All heavy atoms as a GROMACS GRO file, in nm:
protein
  480
    1MET      N    1   9.292  15.967   1.273
    1MET     CA    2   9.336  15.890   1.389
    1MET      C    3   9.372  15.749   1.346
    1MET      O    4   9.293  15.683   1.280
    1MET     CB    5   9.223  15.882   1.491
    1MET     CG    6   9.248  15.962   1.612
    1MET     SD    7   9.139  15.917   1.744
    1MET     CE    8   9.180  16.052   1.844
    2ASP      N    9   9.486  15.706   1.385
    2ASP     CA   10   9.524  15.570   1.350
    2ASP      C   11   9.512  15.480   1.472
    2ASP      O   12   9.475  15.523   1.582
    2ASP     CB   13   9.664  15.566   1.289
    2ASP     CG   14   9.772  15.610   1.387
    2ASP    OD1   15   9.738  15.658   1.495
    2ASP    OD2   16   9.891  15.592   1.353
    3VAL      N   17   9.542  15.356   1.454
    3VAL     CA   18   9.526  15.255   1.558
    3VAL      C   19   9.613  15.286   1.678
    3VAL      O   20   9.569  15.268   1.793
    3VAL     CB   21   9.559  15.115   1.500
    3VAL    CG1   22   9.556  15.010   1.609
    3VAL    CG2   23   9.464  15.079   1.388
    4ASN      N   24   9.733  15.334   1.656
    4ASN     CA   25   9.822  15.365   1.768
    4ASN      C   26   9.764  15.473   1.859
    4ASN      O   27   9.777  15.466   1.981
    4ASN     CB   28   9.960  15.409   1.716
    4ASN     CG   29  10.037  15.293   1.656
    4ASN    OD1   30  10.016  15.179   1.696
    4ASN    ND2   31  10.123  15.322   1.560
    5ASP      N   32   9.700  15.573   1.799
    5ASP     CA   33   9.635  15.677   1.880
    5ASP      C   34   9.522  15.619   1.964
    5ASP      O   35   9.506  15.655   2.081
    5ASP     CB   36   9.581  15.789   1.791
    5ASP     CG   37   9.692  15.869   1.723
    5ASP    OD1   38   9.806  15.870   1.778
    5ASP    OD2   39   9.666  15.928   1.618
    6LEU      N   40   9.445  15.531   1.905
    6LEU     CA   41   9.334  15.469   1.978
    6LEU      C   42   9.387  15.384   2.094
    6LEU      O   43   9.332  15.387   2.205
    6LEU     CB   44   9.250  15.382   1.884
    6LEU     CG   45   9.173  15.457   1.776
    6LEU    CD1   46   9.104  15.358   1.682
    6LEU    CD2   47   9.073  15.551   1.838
    7VAL      N   48   9.493  15.311   2.069
    7VAL     CA   49   9.553  15.228   2.173
    7VAL      C   50   9.606  15.316   2.286
    7VAL      O   51   9.585  15.288   2.405
    7VAL     CB   52   9.665  15.139   2.115
    7VAL    CG1   53   9.743  15.071   2.226
    7VAL    CG2   54   9.606  15.036   2.020
    8GLN      N   55   9.671  15.426   2.251
    8GLN     CA   56   9.724  15.518   2.352
    8GLN      C   57   9.612  15.579   2.436
    8GLN      O   58   9.626  15.597   2.557
    8GLN     CB   59   9.808  15.628   2.286
    8GLN     CG   60   9.938  15.579   2.227
    8GLN     CD   61  10.027  15.510   2.330
    8GLN    OE1   62  10.039  15.555   2.443
    8GLN    NE2   63  10.085  15.398   2.292
    9GLU      N   64   9.499  15.612   2.373
    9GLU     CA   65   9.384  15.666   2.445
    9GLU      C   66   9.330  15.563   2.545
    9GLU      O   67   9.296  15.597   2.658
    9GLU     CB   68   9.274  15.708   2.349
    9GLU     CG   69   9.302  15.838   2.278
    9GLU     CD   70   9.189  15.877   2.185
    9GLU    OE1   71   9.078  15.822   2.197
    9GLU    OE2   72   9.213  15.963   2.099
   10ARG      N   73   9.320  15.440   2.501
   10ARG     CA   74   9.270  15.334   2.590
   10ARG      C   75   9.365  15.311   2.708
   10ARG      O   76   9.322  15.290   2.820
   10ARG     CB   77   9.250  15.203   2.514
   10ARG     CG   78   9.130  15.206   2.425
   10ARG     CD   79   9.105  15.071   2.364
   10ARG     NE   80   8.990  15.077   2.275
   10ARG     CZ   81   8.943  14.973   2.209
   10ARG    NH1   82   9.001  14.855   2.222
   10ARG    NH2   83   8.838  14.987   2.132
   11ILE      N   84   9.494  15.315   2.680
   11ILE     CA   85   9.593  15.297   2.786
   11ILE      C   86   9.583  15.412   2.886
   11ILE      O   87   9.584  15.391   3.008
   11ILE     CB   88   9.736  15.287   2.728
   11ILE    CG1   89   9.752  15.155   2.653
   11ILE    CG2   90   9.841  15.301   2.837
   11ILE    CD1   91   9.881  15.143   2.573
   12ALA      N   92   9.569  15.534   2.838
   12ALA     CA   93   9.557  15.650   2.925
   12ALA      C   94   9.429  15.640   3.009
   12ALA      O   95   9.430  15.670   3.130
   12ALA     CB   96   9.557  15.778   2.844
   13ALA      N   97   9.320  15.598   2.948
   13ALA     CA   98   9.194  15.583   3.020
   13ALA      C   99   9.206  15.476   3.128
   13ALA      O  100   9.156  15.493   3.240
   13ALA     CB  101   9.081  15.549   2.924
   14ALA      N  102   9.274  15.367   3.096
   14ALA     CA  103   9.293  15.260   3.194
   14ALA      C  104   9.379  15.308   3.310
   14ALA      O  105   9.350  15.277   3.427
   14ALA     CB  106   9.358  15.139   3.127
   15ARG      N  107   9.482  15.386   3.282
   15ARG     CA  108   9.567  15.440   3.389
   15ARG      C  109   9.489  15.536   3.479
   15ARG      O  110   9.506  15.537   3.601
   15ARG     CB  111   9.689  15.509   3.330
   15ARG     CG  112   9.790  15.409   3.276
   15ARG     CD  113   9.915  15.476   3.227
   15ARG     NE  114  10.010  15.374   3.185
   15ARG     CZ  115  10.100  15.390   3.091
   15ARG    NH1  116  10.111  15.507   3.029
   15ARG    NH2  117  10.181  15.294   3.058
   16ARG      N  118   9.405  15.620   3.417
   16ARG     CA  119   9.321  15.710   3.497
   16ARG      C  120   9.226  15.631   3.587
   16ARG      O  121   9.208  15.665   3.704
   16ARG     CB  122   9.240  15.803   3.406
   16ARG     CG  123   9.318  15.921   3.353
   16ARG     CD  124   9.227  16.023   3.287
   16ARG     NE  125   9.143  15.967   3.182
   16ARG     CZ  126   9.177  15.954   3.054
   16ARG    NH1  127   9.297  15.994   3.015
   16ARG    NH2  128   9.095  15.904   2.967
   17LYS      N  129   9.167  15.526   3.532
   17LYS     CA  130   9.075  15.443   3.610
   17LYS      C  131   9.148  15.376   3.726
   17LYS      O  132   9.098  15.374   3.840
   17LYS     CB  133   9.009  15.337   3.523
   17LYS     CG  134   8.911  15.250   3.598
   17LYS     CD  135   8.853  15.143   3.509
   17LYS     CE  136   8.753  15.057   3.583
   17LYS     NZ  137   8.800  14.995   3.702
   18ILE      N  138   9.266  15.324   3.702
   18ILE     CA  139   9.345  15.260   3.807
   18ILE      C  140   9.378  15.361   3.916
   18ILE      O  141   9.366  15.332   4.036
   18ILE     CB  142   9.473  15.198   3.748
   18ILE    CG1  143   9.436  15.075   3.664
   18ILE    CG2  144   9.572  15.161   3.857
   18ILE    CD1  145   9.550  15.021   3.580
   19ALA      N  146   9.420  15.482   3.876
   19ALA     CA  147   9.454  15.586   3.974
   19ALA      C  148   9.331  15.626   4.056
   19ALA      O  149   9.338  15.643   4.178
   19ALA     CB  150   9.513  15.708   3.903
   20ASN      N  151   9.216  15.640   3.989
   20ASN     CA  152   9.092  15.676   4.060
   20ASN      C  153   9.050  15.565   4.156
   20ASN      O  154   9.006  15.593   4.268
   20ASN     CB  155   8.980  15.707   3.962
   20ASN     CG  156   8.999  15.840   3.893
   20ASN    OD1  157   9.067  15.927   3.944
   20ASN    ND2  158   8.939  15.854   3.776
   21ASP      N  159   9.060  15.441   4.111
   21ASP     CA  160   9.024  15.328   4.198
   21ASP      C  161   9.116  15.322   4.320
   21ASP      O  162   9.070  15.298   4.432
   21ASP     CB  163   9.031  15.196   4.121
   21ASP     CG  164   8.920  15.182   4.018
   21ASP    OD1  165   8.824  15.262   4.022
   21ASP    OD2  166   8.930  15.090   3.934
   22LYS      N  167   9.246  15.345   4.299
   22LYS     CA  168   9.341  15.342   4.409
   22LYS      C  169   9.310  15.453   4.510
   22LYS      O  170   9.311  15.432   4.631
   22LYS     CB  171   9.483  15.358   4.356
   22LYS     CG  172   9.590  15.345   4.463
   22LYS     CD  173   9.729  15.369   4.406
   22LYS     CE  174   9.775  15.248   4.329
   22LYS     NZ  175   9.918  15.256   4.292
   23ARG      N  176   9.280  15.573   4.460
   23ARG     CA  177   9.245  15.685   4.547
   23ARG      C  178   9.118  15.656   4.626
   23ARG      O  179   9.111  15.680   4.746
   23ARG     CB  180   9.227  15.812   4.464
   23ARG     CG  181   9.193  15.936   4.546
   23ARG     CD  182   9.157  16.055   4.458
   23ARG     NE  183   9.064  16.025   4.351
   23ARG     CZ  184   8.932  16.012   4.368
   23ARG    NH1  185   8.879  16.026   4.486
   23ARG    NH2  186   8.854  15.985   4.265
   24ARG      N  187   9.018  15.600   4.558
   24ARG     CA  188   8.891  15.568   4.623
   24ARG      C  189   8.912  15.462   4.732
   24ARG      O  190   8.859  15.474   4.842
   24ARG     CB  191   8.789  15.518   4.521
   24ARG     CG  192   8.650  15.493   4.578
   24ARG     CD  193   8.553  15.449   4.471
   24ARG     NE  194   8.603  15.339   4.391
   24ARG     CZ  195   8.592  15.212   4.424
   24ARG    NH1  196   8.537  15.177   4.536
   24ARG    NH2  197   8.639  15.118   4.344
   25ARG      N  198   8.992  15.361   4.703
   25ARG     CA  199   9.021  15.257   4.804
   25ARG      C  200   9.094  15.317   4.923
   25ARG      O  201   9.066  15.281   5.038
   25ARG     CB  202   9.103  15.144   4.742
   25ARG     CG  203   9.021  15.048   4.658
   25ARG     CD  204   9.098  14.922   4.625
   25ARG     NE  205   9.226  14.948   4.562
   25ARG     CZ  206   9.244  14.959   4.431
   25ARG    NH1  207   9.143  14.951   4.348
   25ARG    NH2  208   9.364  14.981   4.382
   26ALA      N  209   9.187  15.409   4.898
   26ALA     CA  210   9.260  15.473   5.008
   26ALA      C  211   9.165  15.556   5.094
   26ALA      O  212   9.176  15.555   5.218
   26ALA     CB  213   9.373  15.560   4.952
   27GLU      N  214   9.072  15.627   5.031
   27GLU     CA  215   8.975  15.706   5.106
   27GLU      C  216   8.885  15.616   5.190
   27GLU      O  217   8.856  15.647   5.306
   27GLU     CB  218   8.891  15.792   5.012
   27GLU     CG  219   8.968  15.905   4.948
   27GLU     CD  220   8.889  15.976   4.839
   27GLU    OE1  221   8.776  15.933   4.809
   27GLU    OE2  222   8.942  16.074   4.784
   28LEU      N  223   8.840  15.506   5.132
   28LEU     CA  224   8.756  15.413   5.207
   28LEU      C  225   8.832  15.350   5.324
   28LEU      O  226   8.776  15.334   5.433
   28LEU     CB  227   8.702  15.303   5.114
   28LEU     CG  228   8.597  15.349   5.013
   28LEU    CD1  229   8.565  15.235   4.916
   28LEU    CD2  230   8.472  15.396   5.082
   29LYS      N  231   8.959  15.317   5.301
   29LYS     CA  232   9.040  15.259   5.409
   29LYS      C  233   9.057  15.359   5.523
   29LYS      O  234   9.046  15.322   5.640
   29LYS     CB  235   9.176  15.215   5.357
   29LYS     CG  236   9.262  15.152   5.465
   29LYS     CD  237   9.401  15.121   5.414
   29LYS     CE  238   9.488  15.053   5.516
   29LYS     NZ  239   9.488  15.110   5.648
   30ALA      N  240   9.081  15.484   5.488
   30ALA     CA  241   9.098  15.587   5.591
   30ALA      C  242   8.969  15.603   5.672
   30ALA      O  243   8.973  15.612   5.795
   30ALA     CB  244   9.138  15.720   5.527
   31ALA      N  245   8.856  15.604   5.604
   31ALA     CA  246   8.728  15.616   5.674
   31ALA      C  247   8.703  15.494   5.762
   31ALA      O  248   8.656  15.506   5.876
   31ALA     CB  249   8.615  15.633   5.573
   32ARG      N  250   8.736  15.377   5.711
   32ARG     CA  251   8.718  15.254   5.788
   32ARG      C  252   8.808  15.254   5.910
   32ARG      O  253   8.765  15.219   6.021
   32ARG     CB  254   8.748  15.134   5.698
   32ARG     CG  255   8.714  15.001   5.759
   32ARG     CD  256   8.723  14.887   5.658
   32ARG     NE  257   8.841  14.890   5.575
   32ARG     CZ  258   8.842  14.916   5.443
   32ARG    NH1  259   8.731  14.942   5.379
   32ARG    NH2  260   8.954  14.916   5.376
   33ASP      N  261   8.932  15.298   5.894
   33ASP     CA  262   9.024  15.304   6.007
   33ASP      C  263   8.976  15.403   6.113
   33ASP      O  264   8.984  15.376   6.233
   33ASP     CB  265   9.165  15.343   5.960
   33ASP     CG  266   9.232  15.232   5.882
   33ASP    OD1  267   9.185  15.116   5.888
   33ASP    OD2  268   9.333  15.262   5.814
   34ARG      N  269   8.925  15.519   6.069
   34ARG     CA  270   8.871  15.616   6.165
   34ARG      C  271   8.753  15.556   6.240
   34ARG      O  272   8.739  15.574   6.360
   34ARG     CB  273   8.828  15.745   6.093
   34ARG     CG  274   8.942  15.835   6.055
   34ARG     CD  275   8.892  15.972   6.009
   34ARG     NE  276   8.792  15.967   5.903
   34ARG     CZ  277   8.819  15.961   5.774
   34ARG    NH1  278   8.945  15.959   5.733
   34ARG    NH2  279   8.722  15.959   5.685
   35GLY      N  280   8.667  15.484   6.169
   35GLY     CA  281   8.552  15.422   6.233
   35GLY      C  282   8.592  15.316   6.333
   35GLY      O  283   8.536  15.307   6.443
   36LEU      N  284   8.690  15.234   6.297
   36LEU     CA  285   8.737  15.131   6.389
   36LEU      C  286   8.798  15.193   6.514
   36LEU      O  287   8.774  15.146   6.626
   36LEU     CB  288   8.841  15.041   6.320
   36LEU     CG  289   8.786  14.943   6.216
   36LEU    CD1  290   8.901  14.876   6.143
   36LEU    CD2  291   8.699  14.840   6.282
   37THR      N  292   8.874  15.299   6.496
   37THR     CA  293   8.936  15.367   6.610
   37THR      C  294   8.828  15.425   6.701
   37THR      O  295   8.836  15.412   6.824
   37THR     CB  296   9.030  15.478   6.561
   37THR    OG1  297   9.131  15.418   6.477
   37THR    CG2  298   9.098  15.549   6.675
   38ALA      N  299   8.729  15.487   6.641
   38ALA     CA  300   8.622  15.547   6.720
   38ALA      C  301   8.544  15.440   6.796
   38ALA      O  302   8.510  15.457   6.914
   38ALA     CB  303   8.528  15.627   6.630
   39ARG      N  304   8.514  15.329   6.730
   39ARG     CA  305   8.439  15.222   6.797
   39ARG      C  306   8.521  15.161   6.909
   39ARG      O  307   8.469  15.129   7.017
   39ARG     CB  308   8.398  15.115   6.696
   39ARG     CG  309   8.281  15.157   6.611
   39ARG     CD  310   8.222  15.043   6.532
   39ARG     NE  311   8.314  14.984   6.437
   39ARG     CZ  312   8.335  15.031   6.315
   39ARG    NH1  313   8.272  15.138   6.274
   39ARG    NH2  314   8.418  14.972   6.234
   40HIS      N  315   8.650  15.145   6.887
   40HIS     CA  316   8.737  15.088   6.990
   40HIS      C  317   8.744  15.183   7.111
   40HIS      O  318   8.736  15.137   7.226
   40HIS     CB  319   8.877  15.063   6.934
   40HIS     CG  320   8.970  14.999   7.030
   40HIS    ND1  321   8.952  14.870   7.077
   40HIS    CD2  322   9.080  15.045   7.091
   40HIS    CE1  323   9.049  14.842   7.163
   40HIS    NE2  324   9.128  14.946   7.173
   41ALA      N  325   8.758  15.312   7.084
   41ALA     CA  326   8.763  15.409   7.193
   41ALA      C  327   8.633  15.409   7.272
   41ALA      O  328   8.633  15.415   7.395
   41ALA     CB  329   8.792  15.548   7.137
   42GLN      N  330   8.519  15.401   7.202
   42GLN     CA  331   8.390  15.397   7.270
   42GLN      C  332   8.379  15.272   7.356
   42GLN      O  333   8.330  15.277   7.469
   42GLN     CB  334   8.276  15.401   7.167
   42GLN     CG  335   8.139  15.391   7.228
   42GLN     CD  336   8.108  15.506   7.322
   42GLN    OE1  337   8.151  15.617   7.301
   42GLN    NE2  338   8.034  15.478   7.427
   43LYS      N  339   8.426  15.161   7.304
   43LYS     CA  340   8.421  15.035   7.381
   43LYS      C  341   8.505  15.047   7.508
   43LYS      O  342   8.462  15.004   7.616
   43LYS     CB  343   8.473  14.920   7.294
   43LYS     CG  344   8.470  14.785   7.362
   43LYS     CD  345   8.522  14.678   7.268
   43LYS     CE  346   8.524  14.543   7.334
   43LYS     NZ  347   8.573  14.438   7.243
   44LEU      N  348   8.624  15.108   7.496
   44LEU     CA  349   8.708  15.125   7.614
   44LEU      C  350   8.644  15.219   7.716
   44LEU      O  351   8.651  15.194   7.837
   44LEU     CB  352   8.846  15.178   7.573
   44LEU     CG  353   8.934  15.079   7.497
   44LEU    CD1  354   9.063  15.146   7.454
   44LEU    CD2  355   8.961  14.956   7.578
   45ARG      N  356   8.580  15.327   7.667
   45ARG     CA  357   8.510  15.418   7.760
   45ARG      C  358   8.396  15.345   7.831
   45ARG      O  359   8.377  15.361   7.951
   45ARG     CB  360   8.457  15.540   7.684
   45ARG     CG  361   8.563  15.641   7.649
   45ARG     CD  362   8.502  15.771   7.600
   45ARG     NE  363   8.429  15.754   7.475
   45ARG     CZ  364   8.481  15.765   7.354
   45ARG    NH1  365   8.610  15.793   7.340
   45ARG    NH2  366   8.407  15.750   7.247
   46ARG      N  367   8.320  15.267   7.757
   46ARG     CA  368   8.210  15.192   7.816
   46ARG      C  369   8.263  15.090   7.918
   46ARG      O  370   8.210  15.077   8.028
   46ARG     CB  371   8.130  15.122   7.705
   46ARG     CG  372   8.002  15.059   7.753
   46ARG     CD  373   7.917  15.007   7.638
   46ARG     NE  374   7.990  14.917   7.549
   46ARG     CZ  375   8.020  14.943   7.422
   46ARG    NH1  376   7.986  15.058   7.368
   46ARG    NH2  377   8.086  14.856   7.350
   47PHE      N  378   8.370  15.023   7.883
   47PHE     CA  379   8.429  14.924   7.974
   47PHE      C  380   8.482  14.992   8.100
   47PHE      O  381   8.462  14.942   8.210
   47PHE     CB  382   8.542  14.850   7.902
   47PHE     CG  383   8.604  14.741   7.984
   47PHE    CD1  384   8.534  14.627   8.016
   47PHE    CD2  385   8.734  14.754   8.032
   47PHE    CE1  386   8.590  14.527   8.092
   47PHE    CE2  387   8.792  14.655   8.109
   47PHE     CZ  388   8.719  14.540   8.139
   48ALA      N  389   8.546  15.107   8.085
   48ALA     CA  390   8.598  15.181   8.200
   48ALA      C  391   8.481  15.226   8.289
   48ALA      O  392   8.492  15.223   8.412
   48ALA     CB  393   8.679  15.301   8.155
   49GLY      N  394   8.371  15.267   8.228
   49GLY     CA  395   8.253  15.306   8.306
   49GLY      C  396   8.195  15.190   8.383
   49GLY      O  397   8.150  15.205   8.497
   50GLN      N  398   8.198  15.073   8.324
   50GLN     CA  399   8.147  14.954   8.394
   50GLN      C  400   8.237  14.921   8.512
   50GLN      O  401   8.189  14.880   8.617
   50GLN     CB  402   8.139  14.835   8.299
   50GLN     CG  403   8.027  14.847   8.198
   50GLN     CD  404   8.031  14.734   8.096
   50GLN    OE1  405   8.125  14.655   8.092
   50GLN    NE2  406   7.929  14.728   8.012
   51LEU      N  407   8.366  14.940   8.499
   51LEU     CA  408   8.457  14.912   8.609
   51LEU      C  409   8.435  15.011   8.723
   51LEU      O  410   8.441  14.975   8.840
   51LEU     CB  411   8.603  14.919   8.562
   51LEU     CG  412   8.651  14.804   8.476
   51LEU    CD1  413   8.795  14.829   8.433
   51LEU    CD2  414   8.640  14.673   8.547
   52ASP      N  415   8.409  15.137   8.689
   52ASP     CA  416   8.385  15.239   8.791
   52ASP      C  417   8.256  15.211   8.868
   52ASP      O  418   8.246  15.238   8.987
   52ASP     CB  419   8.376  15.378   8.727
   52ASP     CG  420   8.510  15.424   8.672
   52ASP    OD1  421   8.613  15.367   8.712
   52ASP    OD2  422   8.510  15.518   8.588
   53ASN      N  423   8.156  15.160   8.799
   53ASN     CA  424   8.026  15.135   8.861
   53ASN      C  425   8.019  15.000   8.931
   53ASN      O  426   7.923  14.971   8.998
   53ASN     CB  427   7.914  15.144   8.756
   53ASN     CG  428   7.900  15.283   8.701
   53ASN    OD1  429   7.932  15.380   8.769
   53ASN    ND2  430   7.854  15.293   8.579
   54HIS      N  431   8.119  14.920   8.914
   54HIS     CA  432   8.118  14.784   8.968
   54HIS      C  433   8.153  14.786   9.116
   54HIS      O  434   8.254  14.841   9.158
   54HIS     CB  435   8.219  14.696   8.893
   54HIS     CG  436   8.225  14.555   8.943
   54HIS    ND1  437   8.123  14.467   8.926
   54HIS    CD2  438   8.321  14.488   9.010
   54HIS    CE1  439   8.156  14.351   8.982
   54HIS    NE2  440   8.277  14.363   9.033
   55THR      N  441   8.068  14.727   9.197
   55THR     CA  442   8.098  14.711   9.340
   55THR      C  443   8.117  14.564   9.366
   55THR      O  444   8.034  14.482   9.327
   55THR     CB  445   7.981  14.765   9.427
   55THR    OG1  446   7.862  14.699   9.389
   55THR    CG2  447   7.966  14.914   9.409
   56PRO      N  448   8.224  14.528   9.427
   56PRO     CA  449   8.249  14.387   9.452
   56PRO      C  450   8.141  14.329   9.544
   56PRO      O  451   8.097  14.392   9.639
   56PRO     CB  452   8.385  14.383   9.520
   56PRO     CG  453   8.438  14.521   9.519
   56PRO     CD  454   8.329  14.613   9.475
   57ALA      N  455   8.100  14.208   9.513
   57ALA     CA  456   7.998  14.142   9.593
   57ALA      C  457   8.062  14.096   9.724
   57ALA      O  458   8.178  14.057   9.730
   57ALA     CB  459   7.942  14.024   9.517
   58ALA      N  460   7.982  14.102   9.830
   58ALA     CA  461   8.032  14.055   9.959
   58ALA      C  462   8.048  13.903   9.952
   58ALA      O  463   7.962  13.833   9.900
   58ALA     CB  464   7.933  14.093  10.069
   59SER      N  465   8.158  13.857  10.003
   59SER     CA  466   8.181  13.713   9.997
   59SER      C  467   8.099  13.645  10.107
   59SER      O  468   8.076  13.700  10.214
   59SER     CB  469   8.329  13.681  10.013
   59SER     OG  470   8.373  13.715  10.142
   60ALA      N  471   8.058  13.525  10.080
   60ALA     CA  472   7.978  13.448  10.175
   60ALA      C  473   8.067  13.365  10.266
   60ALA      O  474   8.021  13.287  10.346
   60ALA     CB  475   7.881  13.359  10.100
   61ALA      N  476   8.195  13.381  10.254
   61ALA     CA  477   8.287  13.296  10.332
   61ALA      C  478   8.305  13.340  10.472
   61ALA      O  479   8.282  13.436  10.525
   61ALA     CB  480   8.423  13.291  10.264
   0.00000   0.00000   0.00000
């Protein structure tokens, strides 16, 4: 094995690591987006429920 082979191996390993890191970041972003969507939907459901249960106070006027 000469130096060029070693350099090529390191370059290939670095490319694999970059690809794996990119894939992992994409998976985490997708999970984060799903979580944000779910939390937002829950908040809207809770808010809608509060509006349904809300009875306007009688005015003192």
